[in-house]
C-alpha positions as CSV (number, residue, x, y, z in Angstrom):
1,X,0.0,0.0,0.0
2,X,2.9,2.4,0.7
3,X,4.0,2.2,-2.9
4,X,0.5,3.1,-4.1
5,X,0.4,6.0,-1.6
6,X,3.8,7.2,-2.8
7,X,2.7,7.0,-6.4
8,X,-0.5,9.0,-5.6
9,X,1.5,11.7,-3.8
10,X,3.9,11.9,-6.7
11,X,1.1,12.2,-9.2
12,X,-0.5,15.0,-7.2
13,X,2.8,16.9,-7.1
14,X,3.2,16.4,-10.9
15,X,-0.4,17.6,-11.5
16,X,0.1,20.6,-9.2
17,X,3.3,21.7,-11.1
18,X,1.5,21.2,-14.4
19,X,-1.5,23.3,-13.4
20,X,0.7,26.1,-11.9
21,X,2.7,26.2,-15.1
22,X,-0.6,26.9,-16.9
23,X,-1.2,29.9,-14.8
24,X,-3.6,28.6,-12.1
25,X,-3.0,29.6,-8.5
26,X,-3.0,27.0,-5.7
27,X,-5.5,27.7,-2.9
28,X,-5.6,24.3,-1.1
29,X,-3.9,20.9,-1.3
30,X,-5.5,17.7,0.2
31,X,-8.3,19.6,1.8
32,X,-10.3,17.3,4.2
33,X,-13.6,17.4,5.8
34,X,-16.0,14.8,7.2
35,X,-17.2,14.0,3.7
36,X,-13.8,13.2,2.2
37,X,-10.8,14.9,0.6
38,X,-10.2,17.2,-2.4
39,X,-6.8,16.7,-4.0
40,X,-6.2,20.2,-5.2
41,X,-8.2,23.5,-5.1
42,X,-6.9,26.2,-7.5
43,X,-8.0,29.6,-8.9
44,X,-8.3,30.0,-12.7
45,X,-9.3,33.6,-13.4
46,X,-12.7,34.0,-11.8
47,X,-13.2,30.3,-11.2
48,X,-12.4,28.1,-8.2
49,X,-11.2,24.8,-9.6
50,X,-11.6,21.5,-7.7
51,X,-9.2,18.9,-9.1
52,X,-9.3,15.1,-8.8
53,X,-5.9,13.6,-9.6
54,X,-5.6,9.9,-10.7
55,X,-2.2,8.4,-11.1
56,X,-1.0,5.2,-12.6
57,X,2.6,3.9,-13.3
58,X,1.4,2.5,-16.6
59,X,-1.7,1.8,-18.7
60,X,-1.7,-1.9,-17.6
61,X,-4.8,-1.4,-15.4
62,X,-6.5,1.1,-17.8
63,X,-6.5,4.8,-18.1
64,X,-6.4,6.7,-14.8
65,X,-9.6,8.7,-15.7
66,X,-11.5,5.4,-15.9
67,X,-11.4,5.4,-12.1
68,X,-13.6,8.6,-11.9
69,X,-17.1,7.2,-11.8
70,X,-20.4,9.0,-11.6
71,X,-20.5,8.3,-7.9
72,X,-17.0,9.8,-7.5
73,X,-18.1,13.0,-9.4
74,X,-21.2,13.3,-7.2
75,X,-19.0,13.1,-4.1
76,X,-16.6,15.7,-5.6
77,X,-19.6,18.1,-6.2
78,X,-20.6,17.6,-2.5
79,X,-17.0,18.2,-1.4
80,X,-16.7,21.4,-3.6
81,X,-19.9,22.6,-1.8
82,X,-18.4,21.9,1.6
83,X,-15.2,23.8,0.6
84,X,-17.2,26.8,-0.6
85,X,-19.1,26.8,2.7
86,X,-15.8,26.9,4.6
87,X,-14.4,29.5,2.2
88,X,-17.0,32.1,1.4
89,X,-16.6,34.1,-1.8
90,X,-15.4,31.2,-4.0
91,X,-17.4,32.5,-7.0
92,X,-17.9,30.3,-10.0
93,X,-16.7,26.7,-9.6
94,X,-15.4,24.1,-11.9
95,X,-14.4,20.4,-11.4
96,X,-11.4,19.2,-13.4
97,X,-9.7,15.9,-13.6
98,X,-6.0,15.3,-14.1
99,X,-4.6,11.9,-15.2
100,X,-0.9,11.2,-14.6
101,X,0.9,8.3,-16.0
102,X,4.2,8.3,-14.0
103,X,6.5,5.4,-15.0
104,X,9.5,5.1,-12.7
105,X,12.1,5.4,-15.5
106,X,10.4,7.8,-17.9
107,X,9.0,11.4,-17.8
108,X,5.3,11.6,-16.7
109,X,2.4,12.1,-19.1
110,X,-0.2,14.5,-17.8
111,X,-3.8,14.8,-19.2
112,X,-6.0,17.7,-17.9
113,X,-9.7,17.6,-18.5
114,X,-11.6,20.8,-17.6
115,X,-15.2,20.9,-16.4
116,X,-15.8,17.1,-16.1
117,X,-19.3,17.3,-14.6
């Protein structure tokens, strides 16, 4: 399990760097409440962006975005609402997904999908 956790943390760092390089501003990382956790919360212009990051070391078990189900998206919407309650003035919101393929011996591949719900 530790290897999986390390891969997930690495993927979140890669996704964060990717999004920051695109001009987004980090607001929160691994924000938790009783309902769960949001990987990244960023600002993109006038939008607050809630990001789910899925990381794999290869495509052997499918594309990382295949792990984002309708139930997971519904949970992310609830979590976004909880974050907004805790941080008034969030403005418009968007939920994005970032897939990271991070082989140990090659550069990572990052795929960013905006507005996934």
